[in-house]
N, C-alpha and C positions, 0 to 999 in steps of 0.2 A: 236586224231592222236599222235602217239609216236614217239618222235625223237631219242629215246634210249630203246632199248629191251634187258634185260639180263636174260638168262636162266640157272639156275644151276651152276654159276661161282664159280670156285675155284683156288685158287692161292696160291702154296706152296713154301716157300724158305728152302731148306734142309729139317729140320724136324718142321720148323714153318709154320702152317697154317695161311696165313694172311686173306683170304676171304674163307669163307666155305659155299659152296652149296647156293650162293645169287642168287636170282631173283628179278628183279624190272623193273619198267618202268619210263620214263621221257617224260612228256607230253610236246608237240611241243609248242614254243611261250610263255613258262612259266619259271619264275625263281625258280628252286628248291635249296632249302638248303641242304647241307650234313653235319650231326653234329654227333658227337661222341667222346668218350674218346680217349686220346692218344693211338696209336697202335690198334684203332678198324679197321683199314684197308682203311680208307678214301683214302689217297694218293695212296695207291696201287689199288684202285678201279678207281681212275681218270687217273692213267698212263696207266692200263690194257684197258680202253676204248678208248685211242687214239693210242694205239700200241706201246707204250714205253716198256711195259711188255707183255709177252704172257701169256694167260691163262694156268694153268695145266689142266683144263678140263671144259666144259661148252661153251655157245655160247653167243657171243655180236653183236648186230646189231645197227650201228651209222648212221644215216641217210641213210638207206639202205644198208649200206656197212659193211663188216666185217674187223676190224681193224688189223686182223692177216693176211689177205691177199690182203686187198686193202689199206696199210697204206698210200702209196704217194698221192692216189686219194682223200684220207679222209682228209689228212693234209690241203689241199686247202680249204676245207670246214670248218676246226677247227681252233678256236683261243684259245690258252693254256697260262695261266698264272700261273707259278709255284710258290710255296712258296718263299718268299724273292724277288719276281718281275723278276729274271733272266736277270736283266739288265748289261751292261758292264759299270762299274764305272768309268773307266778312259777314256770313251768316251763321247762327249757331248750330250745334249738331242736330238739335230739333227741328229747327227751320229749314235745315237742309232735306232732311226726311219728308218733312210736309211739302216742300216745293217739289221734290222728285214725285212724289205720290199725285200730286195734281199735274206734273207734265205727263205721267203715264196716263191721265184720266182716271184715277182711282180715288179723287178725293172725296168721294162719299164715303170712303172706308175710314175718314180721319175722326177719330173720337174726340169728343169734347174733354173727356176724362182720360188721360193718357194712362191711368193706373188700372183702368179696366182690364180685365184679363183677354178679353177679344181683340184688344188694340194692336193690329200688326206692327204699328211703330213701336209701340211699348215692348212687345216681344223681341223684336230685332234688335232694340237697343239692349235688352236685359241679355240676349245670347251673346252679343258681341262686347259685352262690358261697359257700354258705354252710358249707361243710365246715371251715373254720377257726375258725367261731363255733359249733359244735355245742354245745358245753359252756355257752354264754352264755344268760342268762335272755333270753326273749322280751321282756320289759319293759325291758331295757337295749339294745335293737336300736334302731337310727336307723329313721325313718319308711319309707326305701327297703327296709332289710332285714326289715323286720315285712311289707311288702308283698310281698316275694319269698317268706318263710316261709308266709304266709297263701296264696300261689298254689300252692306246693309241697304244702301239706296238701289243697289244693283238687284238684289233679291225681292224688292217691294213688289206685290202682285203676283207672287210665287211663278215666276216665268217657267217656260218649258225648256228653254236652252239659255245658257249662260255665255258669253262672248266677253272674255277676259284679256285685255292688251296689256300685258306686263303688269299685272297688279301687284308684284312684290319687288320691283325695281327699288332700289337704294333701300331695302329692309334686310334686317338682320336675320340670321339663320333660325334664331329661336321664332321670332314673329312669323317667318315664312312656314315653318312647321306648324306653328298654330293655326295660321290661315288656312292651309290645306284641310286639316283636321276640322276647322269650323265649317268650311265649305261642304265636306262629306256629311256633316251631321245636320246641316241645315237645308240640305235639297232632298226631294224625293229620289226613289230608286230609278225613276224614269228620267230624270232631269239629264239633259246633256250639257257637257261643258268643254269650250275650246279655250284653251288657256296658253297665250304667247308668253314665253318666258326666256331671260337671258341666263338662268341659274340652271345648269344642267343636271346638279344634284338634285334639284327640284323636279326637273323634268322625268328624272329616272323613277320617281314614285308615281307617275300617272298611268292609267290603265294602257294608254296608247300614245305614240309620238308621230308627227308630221314634221319633217326637215323640208325647208325650202333653201334652195341656192338660186341666185339670179332670176327669180321669179318662176322657177320649176319646182314640182315635187321629186325628191330625190329618194325619199322615204317614207313609207306610212305603215307602220306596224308596231309591235309591242316594243317597250323601251329594253326588257331583259333579253330580246333577241338580238340586240346590239353589244351587249356586255354583260357578264356575271357579276360586275362590281361597277360603282359610278365613274371609277377612274378609266376601266376599259370602256366603259359606254361613251365617256367624253373622247376618248382617243379615237374611237371608230367613228364618231362623228366628224370630227376633224378630217379624219381621212375621207369621208363621202364628201366633205366641203372641198376637197382639193388638197388637203393637207397642209400642216406648217411646217416650213422650211427655214430654220434659225440661220440667220447672216449675222456677220459683223454689225454692231450697230453702228451706223453713222453719226448718229447723235453724239455718242460717247467719243467716237474716233474723231470728230471735229470740235471737242469740248475743249476749251482752253482752261484748264485748270491750275490754280496756284495753291498748292499744298499749304494750309495754314500751320504754323509753329505751336499749336496747341490740340492736345489730344481730345479733350471733352468739349466738342462743339457745340452742343444742345444740352441745357440743364434747367430742370424745375425743382424748386425747393419750397415744398410745402404751399403750393401753389393752390389758391382759393377763389371761388367766385360765388357771391351770396347776392341774392335777389331778397330783401325782407330776411325772413327767417328760412327760405329755402337755398340749400347749397346745390347749385349746379355742378360745382367742382368742389372737391374737399381733400386738403392734405395730398396733393398730388406731388410726388417726387420721383424723379428719374434723371439718369445721365445717359447721354448718348454720345458713343465715340465717333472719330473721324472716319468716314468709310462705312458706317454702319447703317443698317436698313432696320429701322425701328418701328414695329407696327402697334397703333392704338386700336384695339378691338373692344366692341361692347355692344350692347342692343341699342336701339334708337332712342335718344332722351337719356343716355348715359353719361353725356358731358364731354365726348371726344373733341366734337367741333368747337365748344366752348374753350376747351383747352388749347385747341389749335389757335383761335383767335387772340387768346391771352399770349401765347407763344410767339406770335408774329406782331403783336401790339396793335391789334384791330379791337381788343377788348382790354379795358383796365382791372388788373386782380383786384380782388378784395382783400387779399393777404397774400405772403409769400412773395417769391421773386422767380423771373424767367431770365436766363441769360443765353444769349446769341454769341458765340466765340469769346465768350467771357465778359461781354456787355450786357448790363442790365437795360432790358428793353424798355422798362419804366421810366428810367433816368435818361437814356439816351436812344430813343426811339428810332431815328433816322440812320444814325450810325449801325445800329443792329440789324435793321432791316436791309441795309445795303449788301448784307451776307445771305439773305434769303431769296429763293425763287417760291412763290406760293400758287399752288393751284386749288382754287376753291371747289367745294363739294356739289355746287351747281354751276352750270354755264356761266361764268361771269365778266365774259367779254361784252364788247358793245355792238350788238347783233346788226345796228343800222351802219355800221362801219365795215370797210373791206378788211380782208385778210391782211395786207400791206398796211391799211391805216391803224389796224388794233397793233400789229407790230411796232411801227412808229410811236405810237402812244406809250406803250409800255417800255420802250427802249428811253424814252425821256424820263417816265416815271422812275426807272430803275437807275438813272444817271450815266446812259451810255454817252460818251462824248459826241457832241452835235457831228463833228467831223467823220466819226465813225458810224454814224447810224446807217446811212444809204448802203453802204457796204455790207454793214452786219446784217441788215433786213434781208438783202440778195442772198445773203449766204445761209441763213436761217430758212428761207423759203426754199432753197434748192435741198437742203440737209433734211427737212422734215417733209420733202414731198408735195409741197404745196404750190408749185409754180402753175399748175393748170387751175387753180383757185384764188391767185393772189388778189384779183379784182372783184371776187365774189364777195356778196354780204355775209359777215360771219354768221348771223342769225338763220341763213339759208342753208347752211351745211349740213350735211348728215352728221349723225352722233360721232363717228369715228372720226371725222375730220375737225369737228368741233374740239374733241379730245386732243387731237394733234396740234391744234392752234393754240389751244390753253397750255399745252406743256411748252411749245414753243415761246409763249410770251413770257412764261416764268424762268426759262433758261436764256433769255435773250441777253442777259449780262454776266452769264457763266458764274453763278453764285456758287460758294461752296457748300452750301445747304439748301435742300430741296424739302419743301413740305406739300404733301400731296394728301387731298381730304377726299375720300372717296372718288379716286381719279377715274375709275373705270365702270363706273355706275351705268348700267343699262348696255354696255357694250358687249358685243360677241366674243366668244371664246378665242377665236383666232387673232382678232384686234387686240384682246387683252394679254395674249401670249406675246405679241410683238411689242406691246406697250412695255412689258416686265422685262423683256430682253433689254430694252434701253434702260430701264432703270438699274438691274442688276450690273448691266456695264458700266454706268456712271459710279456705281458705288465701288466698283472694282478700281476706278480712278481715283479714289478717295472723296467721293461727294458723299456728304451726310445725308440722310433721307429720313423722314419722319412720313408715316403714311397710315390711313384709316381705310379699312375696306370691309364690305359685307360678303365677299367671295372667301370662303374658306380655303381654297386651293391657292390664292394668292398669300394667304397669311404664312404658306410653307416657304415662301421666298424670304420671309423676314429673318434677320439674324436673331432679334429677341422681340418678345411681344410682353405690351402691359394690357392685360384685360381689365376693362373699366365696367364698373355696375353701380347705378345710382350714385354718379359723381366721384367714386372712390375706386382706387386701385386694388382689386382682388387677388390678383396673380401677376407675377413678373417671369419670364424666362424665355428660353428656346421653345420653339414649336414642339420638339421632342420631350424637353421638360414638362410641359404643359399637357400634352397628351398623357404623358406618365401619371402626372398628379390627377388627371380627371379619369385615368384607366379607360382611355378611349383610344381608337385605332386610327381616327383621323382627326383634323382639326373641328370640322363641323360638330361632331360629337362631343370632342373636347370643350368648345365654346359653351354648347348646351348644358352638359353636365356641371362645369364650373359655375354658370349663372345660376341654375338650379339649387346647387350647394349653397351658394352665398345667400341666395333667397332664404334659403331654410334658417340659415344660421342669422340672419337680420330678423327673422319672424319669431325665433326663440329668445332673442334679446329684448323683445318688446314686452 
């Protein structure tokens, strides 16, 4: 029995065809993953299914209803979790849940006493582990906790179908695993889920998978029919999407690199960041050699981004020192930062400026000589494939192009050190492979790279990894050494096992 039936769906935006004559079915009571490259039409499809967008042509049937003519009736049966969770960050956890209950027209169910056993809000907070944080602002939650709150809001009213648009983007492997377990426990056997995701290891554990490419459906079936292992599954999806053909990196080929006369280019020595009695980072020590790719891994809230900010002078350490090319960044921040290119965790460029204007701004910030700026920007636009978009506002670019522009801005001054904070978050598998081709090529030229990521296949590219948990380093080594230490066959299981082992150790010390 099908919960969703789509026949010959087409959706156009002016001259752009987002969905092209697509037909598909979604089986009732199953979790179906929706994957595809950036711009494949996944979000457009989900929004059309729930009536937020009207189809240009074709028919959609969701739970026996047409979203175009029965949107209000369908809203009561659907739970929709948009990208970035759609939370109100200036409201508390409890107030978010109350508001979403009202928005769904279910405010009669709000209990005056949230400790009553039959309060749906209390039950959802208890199940997601949010009860101790009910009075905390949503904006102050970690990524994993925001994910759980977004899910709790989506589940209010016990919907018959859940539409989840990349709910786990930017979330660590342990939290992603817990989310899937949580969803399976919290829904009834008849609940249908359509789950868009950029994480193919996550999609491999779903009941079914639908693959979109350029607005069309190119596969709809079980994940295991595409591969007997997550790696084989990923490779076959890449082939279905046209394949990835590795070429020489133009970015690395055109990179003007001046080799430093120092071997240890990045160093942290007992680095600490304390807020009152809370340690965001504690006793962080590591050394990175010239040309090395060094990964910082850990759960959301472990202290990775805080370490990054201290290393590049955006946050002052409470204790310890950070050195860039032998320069103490606290004492000589401008001199140290001149050696750095920094790509932030979230898109941090100026959305109202054009691609060219962003590049001009960062050229000046990074100290490119005024007489060289125009030529340098034209060169970078060509090398990074941004020629067709140079006059477009950065905020309107697709995610893959935003990522490319962010990297271009970070490299505009040819720094010997590159800091990348979750640079591929939410980006499709082919774009990620292309990105890492550039990164590994730059490292071979001698550029030092410090990177954080939640994609465990990307961790395999690192020469060494420091695994963070609760502000402290719990393991350091090559990917092979960490897998051996965790008795794991891949980095995802190594990550999960090492975090769980550290948690047990910390619990035993209490």
